[in-house]
N, C-alpha and C positions, 0 to 999 in steps of 0.2 A: 385414283379414289380418296378423299380426306379419312381421316379417323373421325369416330363417330365419340361423342362426349353429352351425355345426358344431360337435358338440362335440369338439373336436381332442384334449384335455387326456384326457376319456375313453375316447377311441379309442385313442391310445397306450398308457393305463394298460392298458387289456384286452389289445392285441395284445402289450405285454410280459411281464404277468401271467399269460394267459391262451393266447393266440395261438403262445407259444413264439418268440416273436421272434429270442432269441440263437441258436436252435436254427434257424430257416429261412434268418436271415443266413448261415450255416455250410455250408448246400448248396452242392455244386457250380453255377456258374452264376449264384451271390449274391453273389460277392465285393466289389462296386460298394454291396451295400444296409449302410446306415448309419445311425446314430439322426439325423445332419445329412442326410441324402437325405432320409429320410423325413418330416421335422418341415418342409423346406424344400415337398416337394410337397406337404403337408396344407396349410400354410400358403397356398400359390395355391391350390389345388384349393378351400378354404374361401373365398378372396376371390369366385373364379370361380362359385361355387355361390350364394353369398350376395348377389353385385352382379348378374350376369348371368342366372342361371337363376331364383333364386326371386322375381323383381317379375313375371316372366311366367306365374307358377303362376295368380293368383287370376284375372286378364285372359285367361286363356287358358280357364279353368273355363268362364268366361262368355261368352266369344265361341265357342269350339269350332270343329269344323274344318269344310269345305264342300268339298261332292262336286257336281260338275257334269260332265256328258258324260263321266265317268268322269277328271278332275281334280280331284285333290285340293288344297285350299289349307289349310295348318297357320295356328294363329291369327299376331296380328299380332306380330312381335318373332322367333318362332321358326327362321324361314329365317336369319337373320341371326345368330342363337345360336349355330347349329349350325354356321355356317360359321366362327365364332369358336373353338367347341370343338374342332374338327377342327384350324383351324390353330395349335393354343396345343397341340395334342398329344395333348389329352385320350383322343380317340378310340382313338387307339393306344397309350395307356398300357398296357393289361392285356395286348396281343398278340403272339403269338410275334415273337420277335427277326428271325427268318428271314423275316419277309415285312414290315418295318418296324416292327414293334411296339417296345416299349421293354423285354417279358420279364419284367415286374416280378412278384415272386411273389406269391401271390392274397391272402395275408397283408398284404400292402401294396396294394393294389388293391381288395380290399374295403371298407375303410374311403372311399375314393374316389369308389366306385360308391355306398355310403352318400349320400353328399355331394350327389350328382346328383338319388338319388332324394328325399332329404329335400326339396331345394331346388324340383325339381319331376319329380314322379312322372312324368306324361305324357310330357316330355320325355324323362328316363332311361330307355325303355323303346326308343326306338329302338336306342339303342348295344345294352341289353341282348340284344336278340333278333339284332342281328348278330353279337356277340360268340358266341353261341351257335351262330350257322350258320358265322362262322368253324372253330368247333372242331371241327364235325362234318367239314366239307371236309377241315380239315388231319390228321383222324384216318382218313378214310374214305376221300377222293378220290384220282384219279392225280395224279402230278406234274405233268402239264400243267395238269389242273383247277386246282391249289393256286397256280400259277404264274400262270395267267391272271385269276383271280379275287380268291385272298387279298391282296395288295398294295392293290386299290383300296379293298376291303372293310375292311382294317385301318387303312387311312387315312381313312376314311368318304367318300369319294368315293360310293360305292356302299354302300348297306345292305341288310341281310338280311332274311328270315324266316322261317317256319316254319309250312308248309300243311298240316295235317292233320287239323283238324275238317272234315264238310260236315252239311248239314243235317239226314240221316238218320244219320248218324254221330258223335254228342257223343265221348262217352269211349269209345263201342265202336269201336274202330280196325278190328276184325274187319269192321265194316260199310261200310268205306270201297269207295267205286263209281269214282271217278277212275279211266279207263283211258290208259296210255300203250301206244301201238301201234308197233312198228320201222318206221323211215323211214331207212335207210341209217345211218350214225354216230348218228345221233339216236333219236328217239321223238315220236311227235305224243301231246299230252296232251289231253283233254275230260274236264269236271268243273267242279264247283263246290265252293268251300272258303269257308268261314265264319269269324268270330272272326279275321282275321287281323291280326295288331297291325302297324300300321305297311305295312300290303300298299301301300298307293300316298301318296305324299308328295311334296311339290313341296324337300325339302330335297337331296337325291341324285339326281346324276344318273344312277343306275340303281339297278336293286333286284335282288338275288339271291333268289329265290324257292327254297326247299328244298321239295318238292312230294311226299308220298306218294301213291302211283298203283300200280293193278293191270297186269302185262303180259296179253296176251291167252291164256297157258297156265299163269296162275300159282294156283298151288293155293288152296283158297279159305282165309279165314280169316287171321288175322296173318301166317302162315307165305307169305301170298301178295303180302304189300306190297313195292314197292321205292320206292329214293329218289331223286331226279330235280332238277338242278339246271334251272332254266327262269328265265332272266335278262329283265327287263322289255324290255330292248333287247339282240338279239344280241349276242354280242362276237365281233370279228374277231380272228385267229391273231395280229395285233400288239397284241391288248388295247384298238384303237380301237372305238368303238361302229356297230353297225352297224344293221340292219333293227329296226322295232318289231316284237317277239315278238306272237303271238296270244292275249293275254290280258289282262283289262282288269276294274278295278274297277270293278263293278256299282252300289254303292252302299257306305255306312257307315253304323254302327249308331248308333243314339241311346240313349245309357246313360245308369245315373247314376250316373256318375263319368267319371276321367280323361278328360273333352270335350277335351283338348290333343291326346291320342293317336287318330291316326284308326285306326280298327277296322273293315277293312274286308270285306266280300264280293267274292270274286276268281272271274271266271268266266275260264276256261280253253278254249280250243279252239272260239271260236264261229264263224271263219273256215277250219275245217279241222283245227285242232289247232295246239296252243302247242308248241312245240321245247323239248324237254328233252333232257338228258344224263346218262344213267344215273349214280350214284355208289356204287362198288364193283362187288359182286357182286349179282345178281337174287335179290329176293326175301327180300332182307335188308334191308329197309327200315327196320324199328320198329327193328329192331337197331341201326341207324346214327343213327336219329331223336334214340335215347334218350340219346346224346350230348350232344345239343341240350339234350334235355329236363329230365336230372339238371343240366346247367349252368344251365336256368333256373329249376330247382326252387330249387335252392341260393338264386338272386340272388332270386326272389319271395321267399323266407326274408325274405332283408335288406330289400327292401321293407317287410316289415311291421315291423322294424325301424327303418328310415327315418322311415315315416310316423308310426309311433307318436313316435319322437322329434319330428317335427314338431309333432303334436298336442300333447306335453306342454308344449311352448315356447308354442305358442299359449295354452295353457291357464294355464301360469306365469306369463305375461306380464301378462294380464287380469286374473289373479286378485289383481296385485299392485298396476294400475292401478284396478280397480274398489273404491271405496268404497261401503261399504253394511251398515247395522246396525252393533251396539259388541258386540266378541268377549267370550266372558266372562272376567271381571275385566277387563276396560278402563274406563275413566272416559269415553272418547267412540267416536265412530263412528271404524270403521279398513278397510282394504281388506282385500276377503276372502280373503284367503290367513291371514288370522289366524285363522279362523273354523276349530274343531276338525275339521268334517268336509270343508273344503275341504282344509287340512291333509292328512288320511287321503287324499284324493283324491290329490293330487299327491304324495305319498311313493307311493302305489301304483303310481301312471303310471311314476315316475322306476326305480322299483326294479325293476319290470316289464320297461322299457327296457335296465336295466343286465344284466338277465340273460337276456334275447334277443339281445343284441350279443354278451356271454360267449359262449354256445352258439355263433353265426353265426362268431366270429372263431375260436373254438375250431377248428371243422370247416374253415375256410378253411387254419386253419396244420396240420392233419391233409391235407389236400389237397396243400400243399406237400412236406409228408414224402412221401406215398405217388406222387408225379410225380419228386421228385429224389435221393431216397436212396440212397446206393450200397449202402446194407444192404437187401439185398431180404427180409429178415426183419421189418426196422423198416417198410419202403415196406408189405409186406403185409398189416402188422398197421395202419396209418393208413390206408390203402383200406378195410380191413373196417370202419374207425370211421368212415370218411365214407360210406360206405354205411347204415351202421346209422344215423347222424344226420340223413341228406339229409332224411328225411321228416320227423322231427321238427322239424327247422328250417322247412321248409315248413310243415307244419301248425300248429305250436304258435304259431310265431311270426308270422302271418298271423292265426290266431284270436284271438290277444292282441293286434294291432294295432287288430282291429274293438273289442273290447272297451276299449280304451286312447282311440282317438279317441271311442268314447261318452261314456267318462269324460270328456273334453274338451270334449264339448258340454255335461254336465252341471256342470262347473265354471262354465261361462257362463252356467248357469241360462237363463234364456227368449232371452235374446241369443244363445246356441249355437245357437238355434233360426231363428235369422237369417241368411240365408246373405252378409250384407254382412261378418259379422265374422270369417269362414273357417271356423271349426270345423267346420261343417256339411261344407265341403269334403274336408276329412280323413275324415271318416268315410264319406263317400260314395267317395272315392278307395278307402280302405282295404277298403272291403267287396267287393271284385273279387279281393283277394289272395287267399284261403282256398279261390277257385273257380276260375281258370285254372293250366296247367300242374300239372291234375288236380286235384281237389276236395279237401277232407281225409278224405274217407272213403276216396280212392284212396289217399292218403299212408298212411293209415290200414293198409289192406289189404296196399300194401306192406312196412309195418315186421313186420305179423303173419306175413303168410306168406313173404315173400322174405327178410327180414331179422332175422325171430327164428326162425320154425319149418324153415326150411329146412336152417339149420347147426345145429338143435336149441339154439339160444340162445349158441350159443359165443362168439360176437361180444359182444351182450349180456352176457355173464358176466362177459367180460374188463373191459368198464366196468363192472360192479358192482364188481369188484375192486379197480380202481382206485379206486371212488369210497369204500369201507369203508379203504382203505388211508389217504385223505386225511383220512376222520371220525378216525381213529386219531390221525394227526398232529395234526391239530386241537385235540384232548382233551389233549396234551401241551405246548399253548403254556403259556407265561406271563403272558399275557394272560389274564384272565378271559372277556371278552368273545368272545375268540375260542373259548376251552373252551367256552363255550354254544352256539356255532354247531356245533362238532365233536358237541356231543351232539347238537343238533338234527338232525343229516343223518343219523344211525344208524339211528332206525327208518325214514324214508321208501326209505332205501335197501334195507332189509331186505323193505319192502313192494314195491318194484319189484320184486328177485330174484324174490318168490313170484310175482306177477304174469307176468315172463318165464316162470318155471318152470310156471303153469298153461298158457301158451298151448303152449310145447313139449309138454303132457302132452294137452290138447284138441282140439288144430287137426286133427290128421288124423281124428279120429274124431266131431269136431263142429264142421267147419270156420262155419257159421251162427254158434254161440255166439262163437267169436274175433271174427269178421267184425265181430258186435255190441258187443263190447269195443273195437275199434281205435281208435276216436275218443277213448273215454274215457283208454286207453291213451297215446294220442298225448299226450293233456294232463300224463298223471300221470310219463311220462317230462322233457316239457319243464319243468314246475316244479321234479321232484327235480334233473335234473342243473344246470338254473339255479340254484337255489339251491347247489349244489356249487361251482359255478363261481363266486357271487357269494362264499362263503365264503372260495374261496382269494383274491379279491381281497381281503377283507378282511385275514386273514392275513399278507397281504404287505404292504398300508397298513399294520397295525401294526406289521412289522419296520422299513420305513421311516420312521416317525413319530419314532423315536428318532435317526435319523442328524442331523447337523448341516445348518441351513439347509432342514430337510422343511418342505413346504405343510401344516401339521397342520391345517386347517382342511379341505381337499380329502381329506385321508387319512383323517381322522375320517369325512367324508362317506359313503367306500365301508363305512366299517365299520356307519355306522347306517342303510343300504341294505341292508343282510346282514341287519341285526337285523330291520328292519322287515318284511323279507321274509319271516324267519323267523316272524315269529308272524301278519302277515296273507295273506299267499299260500300259504304252504307247507302251511297245513293244507287246504287245499283239494287238494292230492295226495292226501290219503287218501280223499276223498270219490272222485276219479276211478278209484282202485284199486279201489274198492267197485262203482262201477259196471263198469268193466271185467271183475273175476273175478265179476262174479254178470250179465252181460252176457247170457247165456241169458235172464233174465228177460223183456229186452225183445221177443226174439224168440218168447218164447212168451204176453205180455201182447196181442200185435198184435192177432190175432184178437181173443181174450177182448175187447179194448177197443171192439169193435164200429167201427173207424176205417174 
């Protein structure tokens, strides 16, 4: 497996051009955020990711985790790396200042999280789930719960999990059966949860499980689910650890990928009931858990960006090292990178990764504005944009990651099918990302039903207006290449608007049709918005190219990638548009096809 080198220049360019870094740095609470600070953080993160985490990725995949008598052992080197990760402050970096974090904006922390994930996806999942648990407790927990749990969780001494899924209740959380019976100031939990990422581990002193369960008098369905904190070790009022709680890792899953991440089957209450503490009000657990789930969905979309970048780097490095055949027009054999179709594949991979990164960073910037802008209208508009884009980030970036990792295997040829090269691991690791934290179809249902139909397409129409204005601006540029990008954006934007209007008109009377259209619509959204953002990057690159001391080669690369995307990726948006607006065909054809 090749080394991982975080693409800091690409990250910073996307932050400034697409994420709105200057606006984010000007928000209240971000007074110390500067170019110098960001560059220093990124450089140190790049070193840690490349030198401490990436070397553990392939060995951890081969060794995997071990579970014996409820005790989980992570792969060699992981425990030491996690301790260094926490000691260096990386675990606390994105967390709130009030509990020992650094309180950096999402736009700054997101590229750093991308580095951890690109270096070692399995390792990064521990922090990602813990940060989500921190967010849920911070938003919905009592002052006492926040004071007791969050400082240790922020520091990384304690990790966090999300316990939703049960053997009979996968995505259908209305079927959750785990019980919570009152016992004084606490509750006794009994039940089984599956697919619990880092549900048991040897890197933390304690594990804080957030668990969905039902009270005895709870109403049926999702309206009867409550949220509980159930720590592995009970916590005394002074913060010290007490007795072991009645919960155990019954086993860990044997998975296609992310072998270095222990995915646990958790059993609660085998000896009378695990002690749990109610978070917020009873029967509002699913609402509270969505704080954690939305955090996780955005970060799983980022996982798609990161693993796609890693697969691209692996394929690029191999293509320039592997000498085979004589490229057209060459007099002798050369690296396969110079063969036309390999060039096409590498360009496809790189252009898609840049579009995915731009979309994710744009959403991160909007998240910061939503949370910190003193202008209530601006904050509300930014939050509506985040709500609209989260299912697109999660759905499109992860589906694209699988495709890009598959292309990476193809670049290697037969060697890509051999585990030793490492290309196969990226493909296997990527495959989980469109599944967990809500499958692509669940993201599509969210986009169609909650984010478009519910507000009659208002948020989506505002995005369309912004994209139309951008296309018009691009067409007035002095550079012919940028004008062409603006022209290329016009028709796909119009088709996306038509698809939105079709959903608004169709959803109430024929929801099965819009549900069938959802996944193609996710792809249409992703490709079209991704191109809009790449075109913006290209336009900014063209402006900077004329400045004294500009790195013309780097800036020309941004324009070239946008042009390639326009010619080779953007046309697919029309196909997805037709699949979306003719979604009823798949519903009607199912029975006729005799499946």
